[in-house]
C-alpha positions in Angstrom: 29.7 16.9 -33.7 32.1 17.2 -30.8 29.5 19.1 -28.7 30.5 19.1 -25.0 27.7 17.8 -22.8 27.9 18.8 -19.2 27.1 16.4 -16.4 26.5 12.7 -16.9 27.7 11.4 -20.3 25.2 10.7 -23.1 26.6 7.2 -23.3 25.7 6.5 -19.7 22.2 8.1 -20.1 21.7 5.9 -23.2 22.7 2.8 -21.2 20.1 3.6 -18.6 17.4 4.1 -21.2 18.1 0.8 -23.0 16.2 -1.7 -20.9 18.5 -4.6 -21.8 21.8 -2.8 -21.1 20.4 -1.3 -17.9 19.3 -4.7 -16.6 22.7 -6.1 -17.5 24.5 -3.4 -15.6 22.4 -3.9 -12.5 23.2 -7.6 -12.6 26.9 -6.8 -12.9 27.0 -4.5 -9.8 25.0 -6.8 -7.6 21.8 -4.7 -7.5 18.7 -6.9 -7.3 15.9 -6.5 -9.8 12.8 -8.5 -10.8 13.5 -11.5 -13.1 13.8 -10.2 -16.7 14.3 -11.2 -20.3 14.9 -9.3 -23.5 12.2 -10.0 -26.1 13.4 -12.1 -29.0 10.0 -13.5 -30.1 6.5 -13.8 -28.8 7.0 -17.5 -28.2 10.1 -16.7 -26.0 8.1 -14.1 -24.1 5.3 -16.6 -23.4 7.9 -19.2 -22.3 9.4 -16.7 -19.9 6.0 -15.7 -18.5 5.1 -19.3 -18.0 8.4 -19.9 -16.2 8.2 -16.9 -13.7 4.4 -16.9 -13.6 1.9 -14.2 -14.6 1.5 -11.3 -14.3 4.5 -9.9 -16.2 5.4 -6.3 -17.1 6.2 -5.3 -20.7 8.8 -2.5 -20.7 9.8 -0.8 -24.0 13.0 1.3 -24.2 13.3 5.0 -24.7 9.8 6.1 -23.7 8.5 8.8 -21.4 5.8 8.5 -18.7 5.6 4.7 -19.2 4.2 4.9 -22.7 3.2 1.4 -24.0 4.2 -0.1 -20.7 1.6 -2.6 -19.5 1.0 -5.4 -17.1 -0.2 -8.7 -18.7 -2.1 -11.2 -16.6 -2.4 -13.8 -19.3 -1.0 -14.9 -22.6 -3.5 -13.0 -24.7 -2.8 -9.7 -23.0 1.0 -10.5 -23.3 0.7 -10.8 -27.1 -1.3 -7.7 -27.6 0.8 -5.6 -25.3 4.0 -6.8 -27.0 2.7 -5.6 -30.3 2.0 -2.2 -28.9 5.4 -1.9 -27.2 7.2 -3.0 -30.4 5.3 -0.4 -32.4 6.2 2.4 -30.0 9.9 1.5 -29.8 10.6 -0.5 -32.9 14.3 0.0 -33.1 15.1 -0.8 -29.4 14.7 -3.8 -27.2 11.6 -4.6 -25.3 12.2 -6.3 -21.9 9.6 -8.5 -20.1 10.0 -8.6 -16.3 8.2 -10.4 -13.5 5.5 -8.1 -12.0 5.4 -8.4 -8.3 1.9 -7.9 -6.9 1.3 -6.3 -3.5 4.8 -4.8 -3.3 5.4 -1.3 -2.0 7.3 1.2 -4.1 9.9 3.7 -3.1 11.0 6.8 -5.0 14.6 7.9 -4.7 15.6 11.4 -5.8 19.3 12.0 -5.7 22.3 14.0 -6.8 25.8 12.6 -7.5 29.1 14.1 -8.6 31.6 12.0 -10.5 29.8 8.9 -9.3 29.7 9.9 -5.7 26.3 10.2 -4.0 25.9 13.8 -2.6 22.4 13.8 -1.3 19.2 11.7 -1.6 15.6 11.6 -0.5 13.5 8.4 -0.1 9.8 8.8 -0.5 7.2 6.0 0.0 4.3 5.4 -2.3 0.8 5.0 -0.8 -0.3 2.9 -3.8 1.1 -0.5 -4.4 3.8 -1.0 -7.1 2.3 -0.9 -10.5 1.0 2.7 -10.4 3.3 5.0 -12.3 5.4 7.2 -10.0 3.9 10.3 -11.6 0.4 9.1 -10.6 1.4 7.9 -7.1 0.9 9.6 -3.8 4.3 10.2 -2.1 5.0 10.3 1.6 8.1 12.0 2.9 9.6 11.2 5.3 8.5 7.6 4.6 6.1 6.3 7.3 6.9 2.6 7.2 10.6 2.2 6.5 13.2 1.1 9.0 16.6 2.6 9.4 18.0 -0.6 8.0 16.0 -0.3 4.8 16.9 3.3 4.4 20.6 2.4 4.7 20.2 -0.4 2.1 18.5 2.1 -0.3 21.4 4.5 0.2 23.8 1.7 -0.7 21.9 0.9 -3.9 22.1 4.6 -4.7 25.8 4.6 -4.2 26.3 1.6 -6.5 24.1 3.0 -9.3 25.8 6.4 -9.1 29.2 4.8 -9.4 28.2 2.4 -12.2 26.8 5.1 -14.4 29.4 7.7 -13.3 26.6 10.2 -12.6 27.2 13.9 -12.3 23.9 15.6 -11.7 20.4 14.5 -10.8 18.9 11.0 -11.0 15.8 9.3 -9.9 15.1 5.6 -9.1 12.1 3.5 -8.3 12.6 0.5 -6.0 10.0 -2.1 -5.0 10.0 -3.4 -1.5 8.6 -6.9 -0.9 8.2 -8.9 2.3 10.5 -11.9 2.5 8.8 -14.7 4.4 12.2 -16.2 5.4 13.5 -12.8 6.7 10.5 -10.7 7.7 12.6 -7.9 9.1 14.8 -7.8 5.9 12.5 -7.2 2.9 13.6 -7.6 -0.6 14.6 -4.4 -2.5 14.5 -4.5 -6.3 15.3 -1.7 -8.7 12.8 -1.3 -11.4 13.7 2.1 -13.0 16.5 4.6 -13.0 16.4 7.9 -14.9 19.6 9.9 -15.1 17.8 13.3 -14.9 15.7 15.3 -12.5 12.2 14.0 -11.8 9.0 15.8 -11.1 9.4 15.2 -7.4 12.7 17.2 -7.1 10.8 20.4 -6.1 8.8 18.4 -3.6 11.7 16.8 -1.8 13.6 20.1 -1.8 10.8 21.8 0.0 10.1 19.0 2.5 13.7 18.5 3.4 14.7 22.2 3.2 17.6 21.3 0.9 17.8 22.6 -2.7 18.3 19.5 -4.8 18.1 21.5 -8.0 21.0 23.8 -7.0 23.1 20.8 -5.9 22.4 19.0 -9.2 23.3 22.1 -11.2 26.6 22.5 -9.3 27.4 18.8 -9.9 26.7 19.2 -13.6 29.0 22.2 -14.0 31.5 20.9 -11.5 31.7 24.1 -9.5 31.0 24.5 -5.7 29.7 20.9 -5.4 28.4 20.4 -1.8 29.9 17.7 0.4 28.0 14.5 0.8 25.3 14.5 3.4 22.7 11.9 4.5 19.5 13.9 4.8 17.5 10.8 5.7 19.2 10.2 9.0 16.9 11.2 11.8 14.0 12.0 9.4 11.8 9.5 11.3 11.9 12.0 14.3 10.6 15.0 12.2 7.5 16.5 13.7 5.7 16.7 10.3 5.0 14.7 7.2 4.4 15.9 3.7 2.4 14.1 1.0 2.2 14.8 -2.7 -0.9 13.6 -4.5 -1.7 13.6 -8.3 -4.1 15.9 -10.1 -5.9 14.4 -13.1 -7.7 15.9 -16.0 -10.0 13.0 -16.9 -12.8 15.4 -17.8 -10.8 16.6 -20.8 -10.2 13.1 -22.1 -13.6 11.9 -23.3 -14.0 8.1 -22.8 -10.6 7.6 -21.2 -10.6 5.1 -18.3 -9.8 6.8 -15.0 -7.6 3.9 -14.0 -4.2 3.9 -12.3 -1.6 1.8 -14.0 2.0 1.7 -15.2 1.5 4.4 -17.8 1.3 8.0 -16.4 -2.1 9.8 -16.6 -1.8 12.7 -14.2 -1.4 16.3 -15.3 -0.4 18.0 -12.1 0.1 17.5 -8.4 -0.7 19.0 -4.9 1.6 18.7 -1.9 0.6 19.5 1.7 2.2 19.2 5.1 0.6 17.8 8.3 1.6 16.6 11.7 0.9 13.0 10.7 0.7 11.2 7.3 -3.1 10.9 7.7 -3.5 14.7 8.3 -1.2 15.5 5.3 -3.0 13.1 3.0 -6.5 14.4 3.8 -5.5 18.1 3.3 -3.7 17.2 0.0 -6.7 15.3 -1.3 -9.1 18.0 -0.4 -6.9 20.5 -2.1 -7.1 18.7 -5.5 -9.5 20.0 -8.1 -12.8 18.0 -8.0 -12.4 16.1 -4.8 -14.7 16.6 -1.8 -16.2 14.5 1.0 -19.7 13.2 0.4 -22.4 15.5 1.6 -24.7 14.4 4.5 -27.6 12.3 3.3 -25.8 11.2 0.1 -24.7 7.7 -0.8 -21.3 6.0 -1.3 -20.8 3.5 -4.1 -18.3 0.7 -3.7 -17.0 -1.5 -6.6 -14.5 -4.3 -6.6 -13.1 -7.1 -8.8 -11.5 -10.5 -8.3 -8.1 -8.9 -7.4 -9.4 -6.4 -4.8 -8.4 -7.1 -1.2 -11.7 -7.9 0.5 -10.4 -6.6 3.8 -9.9 -3.1 2.4 -13.3 -3.1 0.6 -15.0 -4.1 3.9 -13.1 -1.6 5.9 -14.0 1.3 3.6 -17.7 0.3 3.4 -17.9 -0.2 7.1 -16.5 3.3 7.8 -18.9 5.1 5.5 -21.9 3.1 6.7 -21.0 3.9 10.3 -20.7 7.6 9.4 -24.3 7.4 8.2 -23.9 7.1 4.4 -26.0 4.4 2.6 -23.5 2.1 0.8 -24.4 1.0 -2.7 -23.0 -1.5 -5.2 -24.1 -3.1 -8.4 -23.9 -6.9 -7.7 -25.1 -9.3 -5.2 -21.7 -10.9 -5.0 -20.1 -7.6 -4.0 -22.9 -7.0 -1.4 -22.1 -10.4 0.0 -18.4 -9.7 0.3 -19.2 -6.5 2.2 -21.8 -8.3 4.4 -19.2 -10.9 5.3 -17.2 -8.0 6.7 -20.0 -6.8 8.9 -21.5 -4.2 6.5 -25.2 -4.8 6.6 -27.9 -3.1 4.5 -25.8 -2.7 1.3 -28.2 -1.8 -1.4 -27.7 -3.4 -4.9 -28.5 -1.1 -7.8 -28.8 -2.5 -11.3 -27.4 0.1 -13.6 -27.9 0.0 -17.4 -24.3 0.7 -18.5 -25.2 0.7 -22.2 -27.5 3.7 -21.8 -25.9 6.9 -20.6 -29.1 8.7 -20.0 -30.6 5.8 -17.9 -27.3 5.5 -16.1 -27.2 9.2 -15.3 -30.8 9.1 -14.0 -30.1 6.0 -11.8 -26.9 7.6 -10.4 -28.6 10.8 -9.4 -31.7 9.0 -8.1 -29.4 7.0 -5.9 -27.8 10.2 -4.5 -24.3 8.9 -5.1 -21.8 11.5 -4.0 -18.6 9.4 -3.8 -17.5 6.5 -6.0 -14.9 4.1 -4.5 -13.8 1.8 -7.2 -11.2 -0.7 -6.0 -10.8 -2.8 -9.1 -7.3 -3.9 -9.9 -7.7 -5.1 -13.5 -7.9 -2.7 -16.4 -10.8 -4.0 -18.6 -10.0 -4.8 -22.2 -13.1 -3.0 -23.5 -15.7 -0.5 -22.3 -18.4 -3.1 -21.7 -17.4 -3.3 -18.1 -19.2 -2.1 -15.0 -16.0 -0.9 -13.2 -15.0 1.2 -16.2 -18.5 2.5 -16.5 -18.7 3.6 -12.9 -15.3 5.3 -13.0 -16.1 7.1 -16.1 -19.6 8.0 -14.8 -18.0 9.6 -11.7 -15.8 11.8 -13.8 -18.4 12.8 -16.4 -21.0 13.6 -13.7 -18.7 15.5 -11.4 -18.7 12.9 -8.6 -15.5 12.4 -6.5 -13.7 9.2 -7.4 -11.2 7.1 -5.3 -9.7 4.5 -7.7 -7.0 2.8 -5.7 -7.5 0.5 -2.7 -4.5 1.8 -0.7 -5.6 5.4 -1.2 -9.1 4.4 -0.1 -7.7 2.8 3.1 -5.6 5.9 3.7 -8.6 8.2 3.3 -10.6 6.1 5.9 -7.6 6.2 8.3 -7.3 9.9 7.8 -11.0 10.5 8.5 -11.0 8.3 11.6 -7.9 10.0 12.9 -9.5 13.4 12.9 -10.4 15.0 16.3 -14.0 14.2 17.2 -15.1 17.8 16.8 -13.6 18.2 13.4 -15.1 14.9 12.2 -18.5 16.1 13.4 -18.1 19.3 11.5 -17.0 17.5 8.3 -19.9 15.1 8.3 -22.5 17.3 9.8 -22.2 20.5 7.9 -23.5 21.3 4.4 -20.6 23.6 4.1 -18.1 20.7 4.6 -16.5 21.5 1.2 -15.0 24.7 2.6 -14.2 23.4 6.1 -10.6 23.3 7.1 -10.0 20.1 9.0 -6.6 21.0 10.4 -4.7 24.1 11.4 -3.1 25.9 8.5 0.6 26.6 8.9 3.2 28.1 6.5 6.0 26.1 5.1 8.5 28.0 7.3 6.4 27.2 10.4 6.7 23.5 9.7 10.4 23.7 9.2 10.7 25.6 12.5 9.1 22.6 14.2 12.3 20.7 13.5 14.5 23.1 15.5 
């Protein structure tokens, strides 16, 4: 209809949304990505998965919030997830990619003008890759990225901006994986690029004191476009960190599994500043609706599966046991894993997961006031103890930690508290309204950089 579209052209936006075309463009500009293949048939997908090794990620085109995107750990899951992806996006290609376990994920929010990178921010996920960026906890400035990695990320941003001739906002997700041959030079692989503003644009604008929305708007209309600037240079010296954590509404979704995966589930977010990542994380977590630290005299439940890192499960259980909380689990095998890590006296409770009334009574009789479920596999049905405990926590108003990296970060944050604060948090019945750190305004944190 000859309608003039300001900013990045619709053709380029379409190329980024089409999984096959997007992957082809990345290959053509020398930007690394996980091994991929466009779906032609289920048999071809299975052959590809066998070649690269499970797990694999099924990625439909033209979807929002990761709809119908799933990780398949075996051929049966691959077949069922391919059917779902094809039904959600029947007219567009479905791409299958290698899913890299244990990798870290980076979020890049950026603005470009006529293919030139104007400004960008690099945030680091606390959770491993595989959790949708909308459900992930973001650290800015990143806590574990070298100047060399930040420079490589900027180079990727420049290449993508030029290839798609971007004028306006864009957002990328990059996974970072250790390379055994070059330990100081990790692999960086692009897994997603959206040629639009992301939900983290306001967050990075506040943290960096630089209005990304205004810059993107000026780039779109082509008026008063700011000069390119590298906001990440020197950010490792900033005297503060900000962390954005997700807010979920599991209680409004009866029966839904409170599990973090590649499809987005959160409905909001909370962002807080702190002098350290640990401080910022604890304040952010305590600011979300429904989370509190376990009250004195209550119990902490720990659940795992075969993919859970035993080191983290042991670390979490050991911390709460040392703080005076009885640690509970529902299997002798899990209790043995925790005992192997030096956690003695773990009590095994046999829950009747098929009877909600009996389950409720058992949970309250056990005084459970925090559920730490570190399972990495989403169950195929509801006859699963990890699903039952996650859902039970939500339904009964018990705080839930459902990611192993977040659980480790919580423990690190609690152990980093000044002794007096820690005593107050664990020793007071009023701990839910205790402020563990000094409260400062946004401007006060910005003034600390001067």
